[in-house]
C-alpha positions as MATLAB code, in Angstrom:
seq = 'MKTLQIKKNLKLVLLFVSSAALITCTKDKVENNICDGTGQPTISSVTTADRATTITEGNYNQYVIIKGENLCNLKKFLFNDIEVSVDQLYANNNELTVKIPNKVPEDLTNTITLETPTGSTKFNFKINIPPVAIKSVENEYAPVGTIMAMAGQSFDFGGYLKGEGKVLFGTIEATIEKATVDSLYVRVPQGATQGMIIKTLDKYGTENAAQYPYMDKTNMVVNYDDKANASVKYVGADPRPGSLSGNYAHFVETPIRDGFKVDQFLKGRVNVPQDVLNNPANYVIKFETATLLPLNKGGIRIFGDNLVAPSKYHPWSFTAARQLHTSGKWITTTISLQAAIGGTATMAARTNNQVELYGVVTVSTGFNIDISFDNWRIVEKSKY';
ca = [
       0.104   -0.124    0.041;
       2.682    2.483    1.031;
       4.848    1.541   -2.228;
       1.559    2.332   -4.413;
       1.337    5.661   -2.676;
       4.850    6.528   -3.436;
       4.452    5.553   -7.008;
       1.222    7.741   -7.245;
       2.918   10.860   -5.707;
       6.010   10.379   -8.175;
       3.458   10.455  -11.104;
       1.851   13.483   -9.852;
       5.313   15.328   -9.410;
       6.487   14.386  -12.909;
       3.031   15.461  -14.358;
       3.661   18.759  -12.512;
       7.213   19.187  -13.694;
       6.335   18.273  -17.163;
       3.310   20.893  -17.297;
       5.743   23.634  -15.902;
       8.318   22.933  -18.589;
       5.593   22.934  -21.282;
       4.327   26.300  -19.816;
       8.011   27.835  -19.787;
       8.815   26.518  -23.296;
       5.489   28.124  -24.590;
       6.200   31.337  -22.965;
       9.877   31.385  -24.296;
       8.263   30.793  -27.649;
       6.199   33.905  -27.237;
       8.741   35.909  -26.103;
      10.802   35.206  -29.116;
       8.271   35.915  -31.732;
       7.184   32.291  -32.144;
       3.836   30.902  -31.258;
       1.525   28.084  -32.557;
      -1.068   30.090  -34.170;
      -1.768   29.352  -37.865;
      -4.447   31.746  -38.747;
      -4.659   34.765  -40.870;
      -3.112   37.903  -38.824;
      -5.490   40.533  -38.109;
      -5.238   43.856  -36.271;
      -8.118   45.272  -34.231;
      -6.605   48.384  -32.554;
      -3.447   50.407  -31.730;
      -3.028   51.725  -28.198;
      -0.480   53.846  -26.087;
       2.476   51.905  -24.505;
       0.447   51.760  -21.356;
      -2.512   50.389  -22.820;
      -4.691   53.265  -21.516;
      -5.788   55.042  -24.893;
      -6.584   53.687  -28.046;
      -4.987   55.954  -30.854;
      -5.245   56.319  -34.505;
      -2.058   58.236  -35.048;
       1.497   58.490  -33.589;
       4.682   60.312  -33.379;
       8.348   59.610  -34.195;
      10.071   57.496  -31.568;
       6.774   56.590  -29.704;
       6.153   53.183  -28.330;
       2.849   51.701  -29.297;
       0.996   48.338  -28.832;
      -0.741   46.752  -31.672;
      -3.757   44.434  -30.805;
      -5.061   41.766  -32.941;
      -4.771   37.946  -33.546;
      -1.790   35.848  -34.972;
       0.555   38.439  -34.573;
       3.741   36.549  -33.964;
       5.925   34.316  -36.288;
       6.477   37.817  -38.031;
       8.367   37.951  -41.380;
       7.912   41.792  -41.909;
       6.465   44.989  -40.265;
       6.022   48.341  -41.733;
       4.896   51.804  -40.986;
       4.238   53.208  -44.468;
       7.083   51.848  -46.354;
       9.532   51.910  -43.682;
      10.335   48.374  -42.313;
      11.041   47.837  -38.758;
      13.376   44.747  -37.987;
      11.429   41.967  -36.182;
      14.329   41.753  -33.905;
      13.374   45.424  -32.810;
      10.089   44.515  -31.584;
       8.196   42.273  -28.960;
       5.194   39.894  -30.382;
       2.912   37.439  -29.026;
      -0.235   36.054  -30.513;
      -2.339   38.850  -29.370;
      -0.177   41.910  -28.958;
       2.955   43.522  -30.686;
       5.086   46.348  -29.186;
       7.067   48.395  -31.384;
       8.593   51.949  -31.507;
       7.837   54.171  -34.507;
      11.056   54.950  -36.180;
      12.006   58.431  -37.057;
      12.452   58.191  -40.769;
      10.601   59.591  -43.628;
       8.820   57.373  -45.905;
       9.018   57.582  -49.811;
       5.445   56.496  -50.073;
       3.027   57.834  -47.332;
       0.186   55.371  -47.054;
      -0.818   55.957  -43.489;
      -0.857   52.095  -43.107;
       0.712   49.680  -40.902;
       1.473   46.345  -42.849;
       2.206   43.140  -41.179;
       3.349   39.873  -42.703;
       3.638   36.386  -41.151;
       3.886   32.794  -42.923;
       0.078   32.541  -42.819;
      -0.649   35.739  -44.583;
      -0.627   39.675  -44.229;
      -2.774   42.409  -43.266;
      -2.826   46.248  -43.320;
      -4.316   48.650  -40.867;
      -4.987   52.394  -41.035;
      -2.484   54.409  -38.870;
      -1.252   57.830  -39.443;
       2.589   58.846  -38.511;
       2.789   62.494  -37.533;
       5.692   63.610  -39.369;
       7.094   66.905  -38.260;
       6.324   69.635  -40.991;
       9.240   71.062  -42.909;
      10.476   74.127  -40.937;
      13.438   76.354  -40.669;
      14.207   76.530  -36.839;
      17.373   79.023  -37.019;
      19.761   80.700  -39.289;
      23.378   80.853  -38.670;
      23.663   84.275  -39.869;
      20.367   86.419  -40.410;
      22.398   89.117  -42.026;
      24.263   86.934  -44.468;
      24.806   89.400  -47.701;
      23.314   88.769  -51.060;
      25.471   86.094  -52.808;
      26.775   84.415  -49.738;
      25.740   81.161  -48.267;
      23.048   81.190  -45.638;
      23.025   78.055  -43.311;
      19.731   76.902  -42.069;
      19.006   74.412  -39.455;
      15.476   72.954  -39.326;
      13.569   69.572  -39.720;
      12.017   67.204  -42.235;
      13.863   68.497  -45.241;
      13.998   64.751  -46.366;
      10.230   64.605  -46.145;
      10.035   67.737  -48.113;
      12.179   66.543  -50.964;
      15.087   68.554  -50.462;
      17.570   65.785  -50.575;
      16.330   65.060  -54.256;
      16.119   68.554  -55.480;
      12.455   68.727  -55.242;
      12.030   71.392  -52.399;
      12.202   75.282  -52.680;
      13.535   78.010  -50.486;
      12.107   81.426  -51.464;
      13.099   85.118  -50.075;
       9.779   86.875  -50.472;
       9.046   85.387  -54.007;
      12.513   85.109  -55.251;
      13.808   81.484  -55.397;
      17.217   80.831  -53.522;
      19.719   78.187  -55.170;
      19.916   75.299  -52.640;
      23.714   74.393  -52.434;
      23.281   71.511  -50.123;
      20.738   69.596  -48.058;
      20.654   67.301  -45.252;
      17.869   65.855  -43.236;
      18.158   68.992  -40.697;
      20.105   71.478  -42.587;
      19.931   73.712  -45.723;
      22.750   75.555  -47.362;
      21.254   78.279  -49.461;
      22.769   81.174  -51.468;
      20.884   84.409  -50.902;
      19.550   85.437  -54.131;
      20.037   88.584  -55.980;
      17.318   90.922  -55.274;
      16.751   89.754  -51.634;
      16.214   92.678  -49.433;
      15.788   93.553  -45.859;
      12.527   92.362  -44.134;
      11.698   89.502  -46.892;
      10.082   86.478  -45.490;
      12.074   83.562  -45.889;
       9.920   80.421  -46.851;
      10.174   76.612  -47.579;
       8.111   75.284  -50.239;
       8.039   71.599  -50.188;
       7.626   68.928  -52.783;
       3.779   68.678  -51.740;
       3.452   72.425  -52.333;
       3.167   73.382  -48.595;
       4.679   76.685  -47.577;
       6.197   77.228  -44.078;
       7.531   80.730  -43.229;
      10.756   81.216  -40.874;
      10.080   82.864  -37.771;
      12.298   85.770  -38.464;
      12.599   87.689  -41.818;
      15.692   88.352  -43.618;
      17.892   90.942  -42.019;
      15.445   91.251  -39.155;
      15.073   95.065  -37.777;
      12.226   94.224  -35.319;
      12.960   96.439  -32.175;
      16.406   97.462  -33.440;
      18.282   99.539  -30.807;
      21.732   99.828  -32.364;
      22.889   98.878  -35.897;
      25.658  101.723  -35.834;
      24.126  103.218  -38.988;
      20.742  104.864  -38.596;
      20.308  103.440  -35.178;
      23.559  104.790  -33.864;
      25.543  103.928  -30.755;
      26.035  106.402  -28.188;
      29.747  106.326  -28.919;
      31.467  106.496  -32.273;
      34.558  104.589  -30.698;
      35.360  101.342  -32.207;
      32.595  101.931  -34.913;
      33.505  101.624  -38.660;
      33.524   99.352  -41.584;
      37.008   97.604  -41.315;
      37.839   95.140  -44.209;
      38.178   92.329  -41.696;
      35.870   90.533  -40.794;
      34.090   92.906  -43.283;
      30.818   94.534  -43.376;
      27.237   92.932  -42.966;
      25.127   95.972  -43.599;
      27.095   99.045  -43.128;
      29.267   99.959  -39.966;
      29.816   97.920  -37.063;
      31.641   97.679  -33.733;
      34.906   96.306  -33.968;
      36.759   95.967  -30.448;
      40.454   95.177  -30.748;
      43.074   94.830  -28.185;
      46.368   93.428  -29.342;
      48.940   93.553  -27.919;
      47.150   94.015  -24.634;
      47.119   96.989  -22.443;
      46.877   97.049  -18.430;
      42.935   96.294  -18.353;
      40.479   97.784  -20.425;
      38.760   99.843  -17.739;
      35.210  100.263  -19.022;
      35.058  100.075  -22.838;
      31.657  100.817  -24.323;
      30.558   99.140  -27.642;
      26.918   99.061  -27.202;
      24.525  101.846  -25.877;
      20.996  102.600  -27.486;
      17.308  102.981  -26.829;
      14.272  101.474  -28.334;
      10.511  101.783  -27.569;
       9.387   98.250  -27.113;
       5.576   96.615  -27.388;
       3.980   96.423  -23.828;
       4.229   92.614  -23.829;
       8.197   92.972  -23.734;
       7.846   94.583  -20.233;
       5.125   92.249  -19.249;
       6.931   88.851  -20.301;
      10.505   89.348  -20.690;
      11.162   85.840  -20.419;
       9.453   85.581  -24.087;
      12.099   87.731  -25.665;
      15.752   87.562  -26.355;
      18.727   90.046  -27.170;
      19.839   89.183  -30.735;
      22.872   90.526  -32.580;
      25.458   89.294  -34.908;
      29.102   88.931  -33.833;
      32.452   87.627  -35.373;
      35.841   86.849  -33.837;
      39.228   87.104  -35.197;
      41.019   85.672  -32.039;
      39.423   82.799  -29.670;
      37.663   84.573  -26.947;
      38.217   82.511  -23.761;
      37.754   85.064  -21.101;
      35.194   86.797  -18.910;
      34.697   90.580  -19.013;
      31.771   91.354  -21.464;
      28.500   92.304  -19.839;
      25.330   93.120  -21.417;
      22.827   95.327  -19.531;
      19.296   94.549  -20.657;
      17.557   97.425  -18.909;
      20.184  100.187  -18.294;
      17.698  103.000  -17.633;
      15.665  101.403  -15.022;
      18.067   98.522  -13.542;
      21.594   99.868  -14.236;
      23.291   97.377  -11.894;
      21.476   94.236  -13.701;
      23.488   92.502  -16.540;
      24.336   89.234  -18.078;
      27.935   88.300  -17.909;
      28.712   87.083  -21.508;
      31.792   84.916  -20.346;
      33.916   82.344  -21.928;
      36.631   79.958  -20.882;
      39.220   77.713  -22.294;
      36.877   74.883  -22.223;
      34.066   76.932  -23.800;
      35.509   79.389  -26.311;
      33.839   81.607  -28.778;
      35.751   81.770  -32.031;
      34.125   82.152  -35.560;
      37.395   82.762  -37.460;
      35.953   85.681  -38.947;
      32.704   84.453  -39.817;
      29.600   86.380  -38.864;
      27.122   84.561  -36.744;
      23.738   85.606  -35.132;
      23.510   85.096  -31.356;
      21.081   85.564  -28.725;
      20.970   86.198  -24.972;
      17.962   85.966  -22.699;
      16.470   89.352  -22.006;
      15.449   88.177  -18.474;
      18.864   87.076  -17.868;
      20.235   90.550  -18.839;
      17.882   92.343  -16.497;
      18.733   90.295  -13.332;
      16.045   87.649  -13.803;
      12.827   89.526  -12.802;
       9.525   88.318  -14.171;
       8.442   91.900  -15.403;
      10.002   94.973  -16.381;
       8.853   98.346  -14.457;
       6.722  100.643  -16.379;
       8.258  103.850  -18.143;
       7.688  106.422  -20.411;
       7.114  105.232  -24.045;
       7.997  101.814  -23.099;
      11.776  102.709  -23.583;
      14.381  100.157  -22.873;
      18.361  101.021  -23.046;
      20.695   98.119  -24.004;
      24.230   98.810  -22.710;
      27.355   96.668  -23.362;
      30.878   96.925  -22.190;
      34.206   95.200  -21.892;
      35.602   95.551  -18.432;
      38.311   93.791  -16.745;
      41.351   94.404  -14.361;
      43.893   92.206  -16.093;
      44.067   92.714  -20.149;
      43.929   89.946  -22.510;
      44.148   89.811  -26.453;
      40.517   90.288  -27.945;
      39.286   90.909  -31.505;
      35.528   90.739  -31.527;
      32.966   92.615  -33.838;
      29.068   93.296  -33.203;
      26.239   94.422  -35.265;
      22.300   94.845  -35.242;
      21.400   94.574  -31.660;
      17.660   94.106  -31.284;
      14.979   92.608  -28.967;
      13.012   90.128  -30.646;
      10.488   87.081  -29.546;
      12.302   83.962  -28.429;
      12.519   81.056  -30.776;
       9.441   78.966  -30.842;
      11.740   75.994  -31.479;
];
């Protein structure tokens, strides 16, 4: 009787172990995109990665879960015509987890395509491709005939890599010398004038205007020409680095002298819209600069509200590890207006909303410096 009971218990143990092994084996198969389903694959819905929301569209680099039946044993998976390697996703019989690739399709079908050994299926699903856009320009005052470098997005989607997109200054088409996914190198066309809107026109006929116009003069404070600096010292049109749009400030100290004391290169006023005073965090001080020597020291101070807050300034400083050196090339630069007024949330009320910018070089120990400035203005912060 006792022997019989032991045999019976042993059989139960073996049955349990065998069942556990079978379950583990099945689980391992599912986790490796292998399952026993032999039916036609179908997709019923797509959800967010937390399964909380059913969605009909998604964004680059977003994880989504695809629900349906017979979804494993995958041979091929595509968003539009962009294939996702099957070893980059997780699939079982009823769910498939995948990351939307950040690659632009040639054929925009707004579909998911899934293929297994037993069949294929399609499901309507839109990928939100960021629109073609110019986000920034290296030199907003690049002269006619020179190359303007633009940073942006989705230039591949817009056809620029195949010569199918355009850049317009107003209505004048510019020559695109080079295009990548996120940059355009455009020759500023003959006839381009100050204030022209710069636009992209992609292969689908969609226009998108850059945020800032060519040679932007919005809230111009000092341009060393019709918006003169308070001092004419350092102002002229030296052959190096060369003029952008008339005179500019060229501050040079080489060989060094014993400190620069307080040398002014910027002082001017402008009447700004009320929103600048109400929301300085939404605005920047923008200007063009060029260096002929590496700038790797502190000592430049930019005062954002010199009339009302003359003790508040932004220390525009550099170090050996963080240098400014453009090798004589002009670039457009921004400084936070809020930082240049001491970080306050608003600017005090004043007559005619007048704001004064003031800039100086001031150090106790001199160093070699060769830097130029032009076109000081207060503009809205970039939306990108």
